[in-house]
GUSE-902760 format. One record per residue (C-alpha): chain; x, y, z. Coordinates in steps of 0.001 Angstrom, whole numbers, plus 500000, padded with zeros to 6 digits. Layout:
% residues N
@chain: A east: X north: Y up: Z $
...
//
This chain:
% residues 215
@chain: A east: 514576 north: 485824 up: 531649 $
@chain: A east: 516592 north: 488574 up: 529965 $
@chain: A east: 517801 north: 486077 up: 527353 $
@chain: A east: 514214 north: 484948 up: 526667 $
@chain: A east: 513082 north: 488554 up: 526285 $
@chain: A east: 515869 north: 489183 up: 523795 $
@chain: A east: 514848 north: 486158 up: 521760 $
@chain: A east: 511230 north: 487366 up: 521674 $
@chain: A east: 512286 north: 490837 up: 520558 $
@chain: A east: 514509 north: 489335 up: 517861 $
@chain: A east: 511745 north: 487103 up: 516585 $
@chain: A east: 509377 north: 490063 up: 516488 $
@chain: A east: 511885 north: 492091 up: 514491 $
@chain: A east: 512383 north: 489253 up: 512039 $
@chain: A east: 508619 north: 488883 up: 511637 $
@chain: A east: 508197 north: 492585 up: 510869 $
@chain: A east: 511168 north: 492778 up: 508490 $
@chain: A east: 510130 north: 489586 up: 506704 $
@chain: A east: 507194 north: 491399 up: 505118 $
@chain: A east: 509427 north: 494102 up: 503682 $
@chain: A east: 511952 north: 492260 up: 501616 $
@chain: A east: 513972 north: 492106 up: 498441 $
@chain: A east: 512056 north: 493105 up: 495343 $
@chain: A east: 513530 north: 490113 up: 493514 $
@chain: A east: 510895 north: 488061 up: 495387 $
@chain: A east: 508083 north: 489923 up: 493606 $
@chain: A east: 507491 north: 490181 up: 489869 $
@chain: A east: 505721 north: 493510 up: 490385 $
@chain: A east: 508630 north: 495359 up: 492017 $
@chain: A east: 511087 north: 496192 up: 489286 $
@chain: A east: 512301 north: 499673 up: 490247 $
@chain: A east: 513026 north: 499498 up: 493999 $
@chain: A east: 515309 north: 497417 up: 496159 $
@chain: A east: 512615 north: 496426 up: 498637 $
@chain: A east: 508919 north: 495698 up: 498330 $
@chain: A east: 505889 north: 494840 up: 500456 $
@chain: A east: 505870 north: 491045 up: 500189 $
@chain: A east: 502848 north: 488804 up: 500550 $
@chain: A east: 501640 north: 485217 up: 500593 $
@chain: A east: 499106 north: 484317 up: 497958 $
@chain: A east: 496048 north: 482713 up: 499560 $
@chain: A east: 494117 north: 482036 up: 496337 $
@chain: A east: 493547 north: 483512 up: 492899 $
@chain: A east: 490999 north: 483372 up: 490103 $
@chain: A east: 489726 north: 485222 up: 487076 $
@chain: A east: 488195 north: 488159 up: 488947 $
@chain: A east: 490560 north: 488796 up: 491865 $
@chain: A east: 493048 north: 487244 up: 494252 $
@chain: A east: 493386 north: 487020 up: 498014 $
@chain: A east: 496726 north: 487886 up: 499651 $
@chain: A east: 498085 north: 487791 up: 503161 $
@chain: A east: 500287 north: 490693 up: 504271 $
@chain: A east: 502172 north: 490992 up: 507522 $
@chain: A east: 502090 north: 494148 up: 509648 $
@chain: A east: 504095 north: 497047 up: 508315 $
@chain: A east: 504909 north: 500719 up: 509025 $
@chain: A east: 504412 north: 503506 up: 506476 $
@chain: A east: 505152 north: 507224 up: 506272 $
@chain: A east: 501993 north: 509105 up: 505361 $
@chain: A east: 500503 north: 512418 up: 504421 $
@chain: A east: 497285 north: 513570 up: 502816 $
@chain: A east: 495894 north: 516152 up: 500407 $
@chain: A east: 492496 north: 517251 up: 499253 $
@chain: A east: 491321 north: 517779 up: 495701 $
@chain: A east: 488531 north: 517026 up: 493249 $
@chain: A east: 490986 north: 514806 up: 491351 $
@chain: A east: 493067 north: 512028 up: 492898 $
@chain: A east: 496016 north: 512815 up: 490570 $
@chain: A east: 496295 north: 516406 up: 491864 $
@chain: A east: 496038 north: 515392 up: 495504 $
@chain: A east: 498523 north: 512545 up: 495251 $
@chain: A east: 501013 north: 514674 up: 493327 $
@chain: A east: 501109 north: 517178 up: 496189 $
@chain: A east: 501288 north: 514421 up: 498796 $
@chain: A east: 503998 north: 512573 up: 496861 $
@chain: A east: 506250 north: 515659 up: 496844 $
@chain: A east: 505949 north: 515968 up: 500635 $
@chain: A east: 506844 north: 512337 up: 501232 $
@chain: A east: 509679 north: 512459 up: 498687 $
@chain: A east: 511213 north: 515375 up: 500627 $
@chain: A east: 510972 north: 513272 up: 503801 $
@chain: A east: 512845 north: 510303 up: 502334 $
@chain: A east: 515467 north: 512519 up: 500687 $
@chain: A east: 516591 north: 514058 up: 503953 $
@chain: A east: 513891 north: 516354 up: 505356 $
@chain: A east: 513637 north: 514430 up: 508598 $
@chain: A east: 515170 north: 514960 up: 512044 $
@chain: A east: 518045 north: 512573 up: 511290 $
@chain: A east: 518743 north: 514040 up: 507859 $
@chain: A east: 518578 north: 510429 up: 506654 $
@chain: A east: 518364 north: 509413 up: 503018 $
@chain: A east: 515779 north: 506649 up: 502866 $
@chain: A east: 515389 north: 504281 up: 499913 $
@chain: A east: 512180 north: 504346 up: 497913 $
@chain: A east: 510109 north: 501163 up: 498170 $
@chain: A east: 507061 north: 499736 up: 496434 $
@chain: A east: 504161 north: 499912 up: 496358 $
@chain: A east: 502836 north: 503376 up: 497037 $
@chain: A east: 499303 north: 503171 up: 498434 $
@chain: A east: 496494 north: 505701 up: 498293 $
@chain: A east: 493640 north: 505322 up: 500761 $
@chain: A east: 490388 north: 506467 up: 499167 $
@chain: A east: 487163 north: 507038 up: 501014 $
@chain: A east: 484430 north: 504955 up: 499378 $
@chain: A east: 482194 north: 507985 up: 498835 $
@chain: A east: 484904 north: 509966 up: 496974 $
@chain: A east: 483778 north: 511375 up: 493630 $
@chain: A east: 484777 north: 513992 up: 491101 $
@chain: A east: 481734 north: 516158 up: 491920 $
@chain: A east: 483181 north: 517096 up: 495309 $
@chain: A east: 486656 north: 517389 up: 496766 $
@chain: A east: 487960 north: 514456 up: 498779 $
@chain: A east: 490926 north: 513776 up: 501026 $
@chain: A east: 493364 north: 511234 up: 499644 $
@chain: A east: 495845 north: 509597 up: 502033 $
@chain: A east: 499179 north: 508653 up: 500419 $
@chain: A east: 501728 north: 506337 up: 502083 $
@chain: A east: 505283 north: 505196 up: 501313 $
@chain: A east: 506330 north: 501829 up: 502744 $
@chain: A east: 509335 north: 502269 up: 505039 $
@chain: A east: 512337 north: 500070 up: 504184 $
@chain: A east: 513127 north: 497113 up: 506478 $
@chain: A east: 515914 north: 498948 up: 508301 $
@chain: A east: 513497 north: 501804 up: 509221 $
@chain: A east: 510456 north: 499701 up: 510095 $
@chain: A east: 511207 north: 499668 up: 513830 $
@chain: A east: 512508 north: 503239 up: 514316 $
@chain: A east: 512067 north: 505681 up: 511417 $
@chain: A east: 513385 north: 509253 up: 511801 $
@chain: A east: 510731 north: 511801 up: 512740 $
@chain: A east: 509463 north: 514079 up: 509984 $
@chain: A east: 510213 north: 517789 up: 510155 $
@chain: A east: 506983 north: 518570 up: 508304 $
@chain: A east: 504091 north: 518360 up: 510822 $
@chain: A east: 501692 north: 517202 up: 508079 $
@chain: A east: 503674 north: 513967 up: 507694 $
@chain: A east: 503057 north: 511112 up: 510141 $
@chain: A east: 503479 north: 507347 up: 510498 $
@chain: A east: 500769 north: 504749 up: 510024 $
@chain: A east: 500722 north: 501016 up: 510616 $
@chain: A east: 498891 north: 498437 up: 508570 $
@chain: A east: 498057 north: 495297 up: 510597 $
@chain: A east: 498547 north: 491681 up: 509693 $
@chain: A east: 495774 north: 491403 up: 507129 $
@chain: A east: 494202 north: 489622 up: 504189 $
@chain: A east: 493401 north: 491691 up: 501138 $
@chain: A east: 491199 north: 491275 up: 498059 $
@chain: A east: 493220 north: 492428 up: 495056 $
@chain: A east: 492429 north: 493264 up: 491425 $
@chain: A east: 495423 north: 494031 up: 489196 $
@chain: A east: 495525 north: 496201 up: 486079 $
@chain: A east: 498008 north: 497876 up: 483832 $
@chain: A east: 498431 north: 501378 up: 482401 $
@chain: A east: 498255 north: 504531 up: 484469 $
@chain: A east: 496462 north: 504885 up: 487771 $
@chain: A east: 494218 north: 507798 up: 486764 $
@chain: A east: 491118 north: 508749 up: 488750 $
@chain: A east: 488499 north: 507353 up: 486365 $
@chain: A east: 490432 north: 504136 up: 485701 $
@chain: A east: 491250 north: 503517 up: 489331 $
@chain: A east: 487651 north: 504110 up: 490399 $
@chain: A east: 486397 north: 501776 up: 487674 $
@chain: A east: 488791 north: 498986 up: 488715 $
@chain: A east: 487835 north: 499345 up: 492391 $
@chain: A east: 484166 north: 499204 up: 491439 $
@chain: A east: 484782 north: 496087 up: 489330 $
@chain: A east: 486462 north: 494427 up: 492304 $
@chain: A east: 483641 north: 495477 up: 494604 $
@chain: A east: 481072 north: 493974 up: 492199 $
@chain: A east: 483012 north: 490696 up: 492081 $
@chain: A east: 483112 north: 490542 up: 495874 $
@chain: A east: 479444 north: 491312 up: 496213 $
@chain: A east: 478631 north: 488596 up: 493705 $
@chain: A east: 480233 north: 485968 up: 495967 $
@chain: A east: 478858 north: 487593 up: 499166 $
@chain: A east: 482328 north: 488360 up: 500485 $
@chain: A east: 482669 north: 490606 up: 503510 $
@chain: A east: 485172 north: 493429 up: 503357 $
@chain: A east: 485908 north: 496919 up: 504697 $
@chain: A east: 483314 north: 499105 up: 502973 $
@chain: A east: 484379 north: 502561 up: 504229 $
@chain: A east: 487487 north: 502841 up: 502054 $
@chain: A east: 489719 north: 501058 up: 499580 $
@chain: A east: 493292 north: 501420 up: 498348 $
@chain: A east: 494682 north: 502401 up: 494970 $
@chain: A east: 498110 north: 500785 up: 494746 $
@chain: A east: 500923 north: 501718 up: 492376 $
@chain: A east: 504256 north: 500032 up: 491760 $
@chain: A east: 505906 north: 502220 up: 489125 $
@chain: A east: 507558 north: 505605 up: 488794 $
@chain: A east: 506196 north: 508111 up: 486249 $
@chain: A east: 509230 north: 507390 up: 484063 $
@chain: A east: 508190 north: 503805 up: 483372 $
@chain: A east: 506083 north: 503675 up: 480210 $
@chain: A east: 505504 north: 499989 up: 479479 $
@chain: A east: 504424 north: 497049 up: 481626 $
@chain: A east: 503052 north: 499157 up: 484439 $
@chain: A east: 501317 north: 497419 up: 487349 $
@chain: A east: 498539 north: 498808 up: 489541 $
@chain: A east: 496069 north: 497302 up: 491953 $
@chain: A east: 492820 north: 497947 up: 493787 $
@chain: A east: 492617 north: 496613 up: 497355 $
@chain: A east: 489717 north: 495932 up: 499686 $
@chain: A east: 490558 north: 494679 up: 503189 $
@chain: A east: 489046 north: 491274 up: 504052 $
@chain: A east: 486664 north: 491093 up: 506988 $
@chain: A east: 486135 north: 487665 up: 508468 $
@chain: A east: 487110 north: 484683 up: 506378 $
@chain: A east: 488105 north: 485436 up: 502789 $
@chain: A east: 486064 north: 484058 up: 499876 $
@chain: A east: 488244 north: 482699 up: 497125 $
@chain: A east: 487291 north: 483577 up: 493510 $
@chain: A east: 486317 north: 481193 up: 490807 $
@chain: A east: 489356 north: 479622 up: 489249 $
@chain: A east: 490514 north: 480409 up: 485742 $
//
């Protein structure tokens, strides 16, 4: 019985770690050692559908009229966490992507809370060190399917909102069901990277995904 329990725990650990793997397996992750990996369900001219396994993230939030200002403050907090401001004093590798949870009603005419998360590396997925900053906490994304629209350039407020709206329109056109309360802005690059940047808008699939029209 003990042996069987050990096998189950090992299989669970492998399943979790398998979704956070070497960036060489993803064409989008060019600046970090590990990345949030996915299985492509289907793709077309307007969007693609991906399957992601469950994963753990370190998270904080900030409020502002502009996403850039909020995420800059939140990023600094999380960067301090991964560079040693945690109870273990551990230096934790940066991963990709960075995700920003945006409430659907967010707009530039009123301040909004933006929730920023760093993906924890595979060796910290099961037991990450506790933050020393009480405004930093852990979140878990479940095993999920995601509608994704990719775009280049810089993930600025107006551009990101426009891309998310474009994805939403595409989904509504095919009568897809998805989480309507929020979406994610997703970035893969550091500010130092100038060319060939990659960003995404995500809506979480509800029910069975609807594949887009093919190219």
